Backbone as CSV, one residue per row, in Angstrom:
resi,resn,N_x,N_y,N_z,CA_x,CA_y,CA_z,C_x,C_y,C_z
1,MET,-2.967,-28.260,35.866,-1.681,-27.977,35.537,-1.437,-28.668,34.461
2,ARG,-1.334,-30.205,34.584,-0.831,-31.069,33.542,-1.193,-30.128,31.918
3,ARG,-2.169,-29.276,31.745,-2.437,-29.258,30.323,-1.584,-27.639,30.320
4,THR,-1.285,-27.063,31.234,-0.522,-26.050,31.796,0.833,-26.274,31.178
5,LEU,1.082,-27.473,31.434,3.281,-27.520,31.394,3.303,-28.117,30.345
6,ARG,2.272,-28.695,29.683,2.268,-29.860,28.348,3.878,-29.192,27.761
7,GLY,4.652,-30.214,27.539,5.831,-29.745,26.888,6.566,-30.072,27.860
8,TYR,6.770,-30.218,28.913,7.710,-29.675,29.656,8.034,-31.494,30.561
9,ASP,9.265,-31.718,31.064,9.256,-32.914,31.533,8.505,-32.635,32.740
10,ILE,7.613,-33.577,33.199,6.511,-33.191,33.855,6.849,-34.193,35.230
11,VAL,7.266,-34.453,36.746,6.604,-35.716,37.829,5.818,-35.201,38.694
12,GLU,4.850,-35.574,38.369,3.733,-35.139,39.861,4.375,-36.093,40.862
13,ALA,3.991,-35.148,42.253,3.581,-35.677,43.337,3.024,-35.043,44.051
14,CYS,1.984,-36.494,45.382,0.682,-35.959,46.759,1.044,-35.100,47.492
15,SER,2.230,-35.322,47.925,2.525,-34.906,49.382,3.952,-34.317,49.500
16,PRO,4.298,-33.556,50.194,5.896,-32.976,49.974,6.730,-34.173,50.379
17,ARG,6.894,-35.169,51.425,7.634,-36.719,51.198,7.693,-37.101,49.638
18,GLU,7.115,-36.949,49.030,6.949,-37.849,47.293,7.342,-36.389,46.491
19,GLY,7.691,-35.566,46.872,7.922,-34.016,46.366,9.807,-34.567,46.015
20,LEU,9.820,-34.342,47.662,10.963,-34.489,48.221,12.189,-35.674,47.813
21,ASP,11.190,-36.942,47.760,11.855,-38.277,47.442,12.204,-38.178,45.808
22,ALA,11.422,-37.208,45.082,11.718,-37.357,43.282,12.941,-36.763,43.436
23,LEU,13.193,-35.340,43.931,13.783,-34.441,43.922,15.485,-35.025,44.498
24,LYS,15.934,-36.047,45.689,16.438,-37.120,45.278,17.360,-38.224,44.179
25,THR,16.053,-37.727,43.418,16.359,-39.033,42.487,16.967,-38.947,40.814
26,ARG,16.670,-37.072,40.909,17.196,-36.359,39.926,17.217,-34.995,40.071
27,ARG,17.758,-34.549,39.091,17.713,-32.768,39.164,16.522,-32.498,39.012
28,PHE,15.975,-30.894,39.286,15.027,-30.653,38.298,15.518,-29.067,38.318
29,ASP,14.657,-28.494,37.072,14.906,-27.298,36.802,14.435,-26.079,37.455
30,ALA,12.718,-26.859,37.835,11.712,-26.538,38.479,10.612,-27.312,39.493
31,VAL,10.333,-26.182,40.386,9.355,-26.835,40.934,7.608,-26.206,41.575
32,VAL,6.766,-26.369,40.826,5.627,-25.571,40.962,4.504,-26.844,42.079
33,SER,4.635,-26.002,42.759,3.556,-26.469,43.834,2.140,-26.069,44.797
34,ASP,1.355,-26.690,44.884,0.107,-26.072,44.741,0.409,-25.903,46.493
35,TYR,-0.310,-25.192,47.232,-0.382,-24.443,48.448,-0.892,-25.251,49.430
36,SER,-2.196,-26.140,48.984,-2.731,-26.806,50.028,-2.180,-28.567,49.694
37,MET,-1.595,-29.118,50.656,-0.709,-30.524,50.164,-1.632,-31.430,51.606
38,ASP,-1.059,-31.214,52.695,-1.652,-32.748,53.393,-2.067,-31.963,55.005
39,ALA,-2.570,-32.915,55.390,-2.211,-31.638,57.355,-0.673,-31.451,57.619
40,ASP,-0.151,-32.670,57.470,1.314,-32.009,57.990,2.432,-30.961,57.617
41,ALA,2.250,-30.552,55.841,2.724,-29.432,55.457,1.887,-28.410,54.531
42,ASP,2.093,-27.436,54.171,1.955,-27.004,52.973,2.616,-26.900,52.273
43,GLY,2.331,-26.133,50.813,2.956,-26.181,50.364,4.219,-24.897,50.140
44,LEU,3.579,-24.019,50.646,4.864,-23.298,51.286,6.362,-23.636,51.459
45,ASP,5.781,-24.458,52.813,7.134,-25.438,53.865,7.419,-26.200,53.322
46,PHE,7.140,-27.364,52.151,7.627,-28.315,51.113,8.346,-26.800,50.492
47,LEU,8.288,-25.961,49.602,8.802,-25.071,48.918,9.805,-24.134,49.620
48,GLN,9.354,-24.343,50.987,11.182,-23.984,51.898,11.890,-24.509,52.498
49,LEU,11.629,-26.219,52.188,12.275,-26.999,52.100,13.925,-27.142,50.778
50,VAL,12.410,-26.894,50.059,13.649,-27.159,48.410,14.524,-26.282,48.425
51,LYS,14.045,-24.924,48.888,14.890,-23.563,48.662,16.259,-24.162,49.621
52,LEU,16.110,-24.936,50.552,17.356,-24.912,51.527,18.130,-26.455,51.194
53,GLN,17.563,-27.489,50.544,18.150,-28.132,50.195,18.717,-28.355,49.130
54,TYR,17.626,-27.683,47.376,18.398,-27.188,46.343,17.650,-26.191,45.617
55,PRO,19.188,-24.749,46.482,18.789,-23.724,46.650,18.834,-23.239,44.674
56,ASP,19.145,-23.563,43.931,18.845,-23.355,42.503,17.927,-23.946,41.845
57,THR,17.196,-24.678,42.352,16.142,-24.702,41.451,14.679,-24.023,41.775
58,ILE,14.347,-23.511,40.889,13.675,-22.808,40.281,11.599,-23.045,41.659
59,ARG,10.835,-22.198,42.415,9.402,-23.033,42.521,9.242,-21.337,42.598
60,PHE,8.013,-21.862,41.962,6.780,-21.339,41.759,5.385,-21.850,42.771
61,LEU,4.989,-21.686,43.470,3.242,-21.797,44.366,1.958,-20.892,43.362
62,VAL,1.047,-21.945,43.791,-0.314,-21.727,43.637,-0.954,-21.934,44.060
63,THR,-1.982,-21.162,44.825,-2.693,-21.504,45.219,-4.038,-20.601,45.099
64,ALA,-5.525,-21.179,46.411,-6.621,-20.312,46.201,-6.632,-19.519,47.269
65,ASN,-5.414,-19.562,47.877,-5.371,-19.303,49.296,-5.470,-17.893,49.304
66,ARG,-5.791,-16.837,49.633,-6.200,-15.246,49.686,-5.778,-14.360,50.471
67,GLU,-5.176,-14.905,51.634,-4.917,-14.866,52.822,-3.387,-14.088,52.496
68,LEU,-2.962,-12.622,53.275,-2.427,-11.832,52.833,-0.675,-12.630,53.116
69,GLU,-1.196,-13.089,54.314,-0.383,-14.351,55.161,0.244,-14.686,54.537
70,VAL,-0.480,-15.496,53.312,0.627,-16.418,53.119,1.370,-15.678,51.796
71,VAL,1.101,-14.931,51.708,1.789,-13.739,50.117,3.430,-13.582,51.225
72,VAL,2.976,-12.650,52.219,4.086,-12.310,52.875,5.144,-13.348,53.743
73,ARG,4.385,-14.566,53.836,4.995,-15.910,54.259,6.460,-16.336,53.285
74,ALA,5.888,-16.426,51.548,6.314,-16.601,51.195,7.576,-15.648,49.975
75,VAL,7.411,-14.749,50.026,7.903,-13.614,49.688,8.781,-13.356,51.001
76,ASN,8.867,-13.189,52.060,9.877,-12.639,52.956,10.618,-13.709,53.600
77,GLU,10.227,-15.292,53.499,11.018,-16.497,53.450,11.872,-16.457,51.898
78,GLY,11.613,-15.930,50.899,12.288,-15.889,50.000,11.494,-17.604,49.282
79,ALA,10.675,-18.501,49.522,10.587,-19.597,48.863,9.686,-19.621,47.838
80,VAL,9.871,-18.601,47.019,8.937,-18.436,46.238,9.784,-17.209,45.221
81,HIS,9.808,-18.613,43.942,10.147,-16.691,43.007,8.776,-16.560,42.138
82,ARG,8.117,-17.230,42.198,6.380,-16.453,41.946,5.597,-17.210,42.439
83,TYR,3.938,-15.931,42.658,3.131,-17.000,43.421,1.672,-16.814,42.542
84,PHE,1.060,-18.061,42.060,0.103,-17.535,41.437,-0.914,-17.737,42.170
85,LEU,-2.028,-17.480,41.689,-3.760,-17.659,42.608,-4.157,-18.383,41.509
86,LYS,-5.103,-19.391,41.870,-5.899,-20.069,40.741,-7.822,-19.261,41.176
87,PRO,-7.734,-19.364,40.042,-7.923,-20.146,38.332,-6.282,-19.460,37.561
88,TRP,-5.172,-20.047,38.147,-4.498,-19.372,37.054,-4.759,-19.337,35.541
89,ASN,-3.485,-18.167,34.815,-3.723,-17.838,33.520,-2.498,-18.771,33.127
90,ASP,-3.228,-19.738,31.979,-1.892,-20.448,31.723,-0.655,-19.484,31.597
91,GLU,-1.232,-18.367,30.298,0.004,-18.217,29.125,0.494,-17.292,30.242
92,LYS,0.139,-17.047,31.168,1.424,-16.198,32.221,2.057,-16.637,32.821
93,LEU,1.353,-18.241,33.109,2.441,-19.167,34.127,3.310,-19.395,33.717
94,ARG,3.212,-19.857,32.010,4.521,-20.679,31.072,4.922,-19.755,30.807
95,SER,4.845,-18.724,30.396,5.637,-17.478,29.878,6.676,-17.275,31.429
96,ALA,5.806,-17.491,32.834,6.941,-16.035,33.968,8.120,-17.715,34.356
97,LEU,7.897,-18.926,33.970,8.482,-20.762,33.978,9.298,-20.732,32.905
98,ASP,9.402,-20.126,31.681,10.496,-19.371,30.912,10.603,-19.028,31.343
99,ILE,10.807,-17.565,31.175,11.881,-16.598,31.788,12.518,-16.686,32.431
100,VAL,11.690,-17.365,33.909,12.999,-17.341,34.880,14.126,-19.203,34.383
101,LEU,13.823,-19.809,33.685,14.485,-20.737,32.939,15.432,-20.600,32.719
102,ARG,15.039,-19.835,31.305,15.862,-19.091,30.309,17.241,-18.479,30.508
103,ALA,16.557,-17.600,31.936,17.283,-16.978,32.467,18.510,-17.837,33.638
104,LYS,17.851,-18.608,34.478,19.060,-19.230,35.290,19.469,-20.107,33.847
105,HIS,19.141,-20.447,32.361,20.423,-21.460,31.638,21.902,-20.422,31.353
106,THR,20.580,-19.536,30.994,21.773,-18.154,30.466,22.802,-17.837,31.427
107,GLN,22.250,-17.844,32.664,23.961,-17.777,34.107,24.598,-18.529,34.045
108,ALA,23.751,-19.765,33.480,24.360,-21.166,34.386,25.913,-21.392,33.584
109,SER,25.213,-20.867,32.177,26.523,-20.645,30.919,27.641,-19.746,30.908
110,GLN,27.188,-18.431,31.641,28.231,-17.749,31.887,29.284,-18.133,32.997
111,ASP,28.604,-19.077,34.030,29.689,-18.532,35.059,30.429,-20.098,34.862
112,SER,29.871,-20.823,33.911,30.700,-21.916,33.234,31.620,-21.466,32.412
């Protein structure tokens, strides 16, 4: 993921708690989370918290989990903007991130 997101300002977190702590310290345009995190919460739970606390933050989920239930949860809960299966395609992930960030910044400048 570090290689895929080369050129972006990246902060890594190893758990939902670390991720939420990082979000408290500064503003992030996007969060890319793995589905598999720790025993207490999965990446989708984490992104749901991000959605509630930081609704303007773009949220991507990356997972090797191919269960339909995960996709349904992600879509129905609106916790993610995009969902990527491992192994992800670097160009598609970067392109999707660029598109949603550009749209977010365009909307923000129009709202100003």
